[in-house]
N, C-alpha and C positions, 0 to 999 in steps of 0.2 A: 279260618284264619284268626289268630289271636289279635288282641287289641294292640299289642306292641308291634306286630308285623304290619298292621294297617297304618299305624302312626309313622313307622320308618319308611314304608313303601310310598306313602303320600308325600313325605318329605323328599325322598329320592326322585320321584316323578316330577314334582314341581321344580326342583333344581335342574333336572335334565331338560325339561321343556323350556325353561327360561334361558339356559345356555344354548340350546338348539336355535331358538329364535334369534338370539344375538349373533350367532355364527352365520345364520342364513342372511340376516340383514347385512353383515359385513361382506359375505361372499357375493351378494347380488351386485355389488359395485363392479368387481372385476369381470364377472360374466357379462354384465350389461355394457361395459366399455367395449369389449370385443365385438359384441353383436352390433352396437351402434357404429363402430368403426367400419364394419362390412356394409352396413346400410348407407353410410355417408359416402363410401367409395363406389356405390352402385352395384356391389357384388351380391347384395341380399335385399329383397323387397321389404319395405317398411311394414307391410301387413303381416310378415312372419315374425315380428319382434317378440310377442308374448309367447307364441308357440315354441320358438327356439329357446327362449329363456326358461320355460318350464321343462323342456326336454334336457337342456344342459344341467339343470339342477338335479334331475334324476341320475344323470351320469356321474355327478360329483357327490352324490349321497354316500357312497361307500367310504369316502374320505372325510365327510363332515360328521356323520353319525358317530363313529368311534371317538372322535375328539369331544363332541358334545356329551357323550356318555361318560367319558373319563372325567372331564372337568365338572360335570354336574354331580357325580358321585363324590368327587373330592370336596366340592363346596359344601354338600350336605353333611358329609362325615366330619369335615373340619368344624362345622358349626356345632355338631354334637360335642366335640372336645372343647370348643370355646365356651359353650354354655354349661359345661360340667355335667352334661347329660350322660356322657360315656362313663364318667366316674360313678354316677348313680347306677347305671346299668351293670357295671362291673361289680359293684357292691352287692347287687342282688343275684349275682351269678351268671349274668349275660355277657359272654365274651365274644371275640371276633367270629368264632365258629357259629355262634347262634345268629349272628348278623348275616350269615350266608343265605338264609332263606329269603328275606326281603330283598337282598341284593340280586339274587338270581331271578326273582319275580320281575324285576325290571330288565336285567341284563339279557336274559334268554330271548324275550320278544324283540329287543333291539338288535341283538346279534342275528336273529332270524330275518329281520327287516334288512340288515346290511347284506346278508347272503342273498336275499331276494333281489335287491337292487344290483348287486355285483354280478350275480350269475344269470339273471334273466332280464330285469327291467332296464338296466344300463345298456346292454347290447341292443335291446329293442328300441330304446330311445335314440341310440346312435343311428340305427337303420332307418327309423322314422324321420329323423332330422335330415339325413342324407337324401332320402326319397323326396321330401318336401322341397329341399333346395334344388334338386335336379328338375323337379316338375316346374318350379318357379322360373328357373333359368330358361326353360323351353317354352314358356308361355309369355306372350306380350302383355297380357292382362296382369299376371302375377309380377312381371318385371316392372310394373308401374306405368306402362304405356297404355293408357285408357283412351277410348274414343271420346271425342268432343272436348278435350282439354289439352292445354299446353303442358308438356312435361320437361322439366329441366334435367339435363344430363350433367354428371360430375365434371366433365371437361369443358363446361360452359355453354354447351349447345342447347337447342330447344327442338322438340319434336311435337308435331300435332298430327293426330289421326282422326279422320272423319268416321271410320268404321273399323271394327275388328271382327274377324270370323268367330264362330262359336268355340272352336278349339284353341283360339288364342295364338295362332301361328300366321294367319294371313291378315292383310290390312288393305284399306282402300283410301285413296286421296290423301297423300302424305305430304307434310310440309316439314322440312328440316333446315335449321339454321345453326351454323357452327363457325368457330374461328380457328384459323391456322396461321399462327404468327401475327403479322400485321395485315392480314387479309380476312375477309368475311365471305362465307359461302352460304347461299340460299338455294335450296333445291325443292322442287315440287314434283310429285309423281302421281299417276293415276291409280297405281296399285303397288303392292309389294308384299314381302314376306320376310320371316326371320329364318336364318340358317346358321349352322355351326361349322367352324373350320379350325383345325389344329386342336390345341388343348383347351376345349370348352370356350373358345373365342366366339362371341356372338356378333352377327352382322345383320343389318337391315338391307335387304335387296330391293332397291327401288326400280320400277319398270315404267317405261314410256313417260318420260318427264323432261323437265328443263332445269338448268342450273345457272345461277348468276354468281359471278365471283368478282369482288371489288376490294379496294383498299379501305382500311378502317379509319384513315386520317382525313377522309373527305376529298381525295384526289379523284380524277376522272378516268382512271385506268380500270375499266370494267370489261368483263367478258361474258358472253351469253353462249351457252352450250345446250344442245339437245341430245339426250341419251336414250338408248334402249334399255340399258341396265346400269345402275350405279350402286355400289356397295358402301354402306356407312357402318363403321365399327361402333359397337356398343361397349360399355364398360365390361370388363371381365367378370364372369359370374363366380360365385363362391366355389371353392374346390369341392368336388365330389369324389368319393373313393370307389374303387372297384368292388364289385359284388363279392369277390373272393377274398377281400381284405379280412384278416383275422379279427380286427376290432369290430367288424359288423356281423360276423358269423355267430349263430347261437352256440351256447356252451356245449351242447351235446355233439355238435359237429367238430369241435376242437379236440375231442378225445381221440379220434382216429386220424388226425392230421399230423403228419411227420415234419412239417416245416418248423424251423426254430422259432419263427415269429408266432406261429399258432401255439406252440408249447409255452412261449413267454406270456402270451395273452391268457392262456388257461390258468397258469399259476398266479397271474396278477388278479384274476377273478376269485380264486380260491382263498388267497391269503388274507384279504381284508376282514372277513368274519373271524378268523382265528386271532388276528391282531386285536380286533375289538374286544374279544373275550379276554385276552391276556391283559390288556391295559385296564379293563374293568375290574379284574380280580386284584390288580395292584393298588387300586384306589384306597382300600381300607387300611393296609399297612402303611401306605405313603401318607395318609391323612393323620396318622397318630402323632400327637404333639403334647408336650408338657404345658402346664398352665401359663408359663411365661414365654413360651416359644412363639415365634412369628407364625401367623395363620397361613400366609400365602407363600412361605418359603419353599415348602415341598411341592406346591402347585407348579412353580416354575421348573422344578426338577422334572416333574411328570410331563409338563409340556415339552421340554427339551427332549425327554426320552421318546415321546411320541413323534417328534419331528425327525429324530435320528432313525427310528424304526421305519417311518414312511419313506425317508430318503434311501435307506438300504433296500426297501422293496422296489423302488423305482430303478436303482442301480442294478439290482439282481435281475429285474425284468429285462433291462438292456443287455446284460451279459448273456442271458439265455437267447435273446433274439440275435445277438452277434455271434453265437456259437462258442463263446468263451466259457460257458457253464452248461453242463449236461442237462437235458430236459428231465432226466430221471431224478437228479438232485433237486432241480427246480428252486423253489423258495422255501423248501422244508428246513433248510439250515437256519432260516430266520424265524419262522413261525413256531416250530416245535420247541426250540430252546427258550424262546420268549414265553411260550405258554407254560413250560415246565418251571421257569423262574417265577412266574406269577403264582402258580400253585404252591411252590415252596415258600414264597414270601407270605402268602395268606395263612398257610398252616403254621408257620413259625411266629406269626404276629401274636403278641400278647404273652408269650412264654417268658418266664423269668430266667435270666442267665444263672448258671451254677456259681455259687459263691466261691471265691478263691480261699484256699487254705493258707493260713499264716503260721509261721513257726511259733 
């Protein structure tokens, strides 16, 4: 590798990594808000916070990496023009085609990483996240109901367990306090267990116990009841998807699936690497600027082009899933013309226009 290639590659990599870190820091806010909302509503155990955050980042990597690659290359190439380094390189015979080697040294590994996340790691992270949530919803320990401590419920109630079985489904000596309107209920039971009913609705089944119900305003209207079984509803667990959901299936199984949803999911996994390669090749011609031209003017154009391309990908995926677009056509109408446009722009960059003839 020549000294020029090492210099340019180092500049490209540093700019790409800096942009990627900034985008990850910005993205963590939105992902964290969604996860914390599920935890606050009682649909997700708090101990799954960091694992779910990491898995969701893997799912979103095919959308973050192409943007970081494009903006990083734009910043690095624009700096070369601003500091007149491109003028020096052009003077010694180094044109845009010569820059293709250091650009591809960064672009190809990043595009490979995008393909890896989109085709394999993303679906694996989705399946792992779904399995962890389902396991947590079916375990009292993972749901936050631990023995020997009072647990607050999102609806204002309190639960205390003296013991929990090893599999996290059975419990012994239970105390439950909850409010219903202007009345308070206090129940105690010798034993119990957790069961499911309907759409993942969780219940505590209390057996062989007593319940006291009275007003919250200090009146004397109290009632004492003895029950053989009393069911207490817990907060709804986070939604889990069916095992045959195309979003959870490995990419190899989507090739033989004739469902429109499966074809849409397959094309949504193939398209991100091609879009990443196309926008990366556009950076060098888009970063070209004259000495007096604004540095960040074309960067905004590139960012808007990326947003339009991603929105078209989402819209096309929905069209395929709804049957409005054939699975054979897929998203090729977006990725292939975009890639051809990027190659044409790169090959045309730096060429002088033919002078006009005057009379």
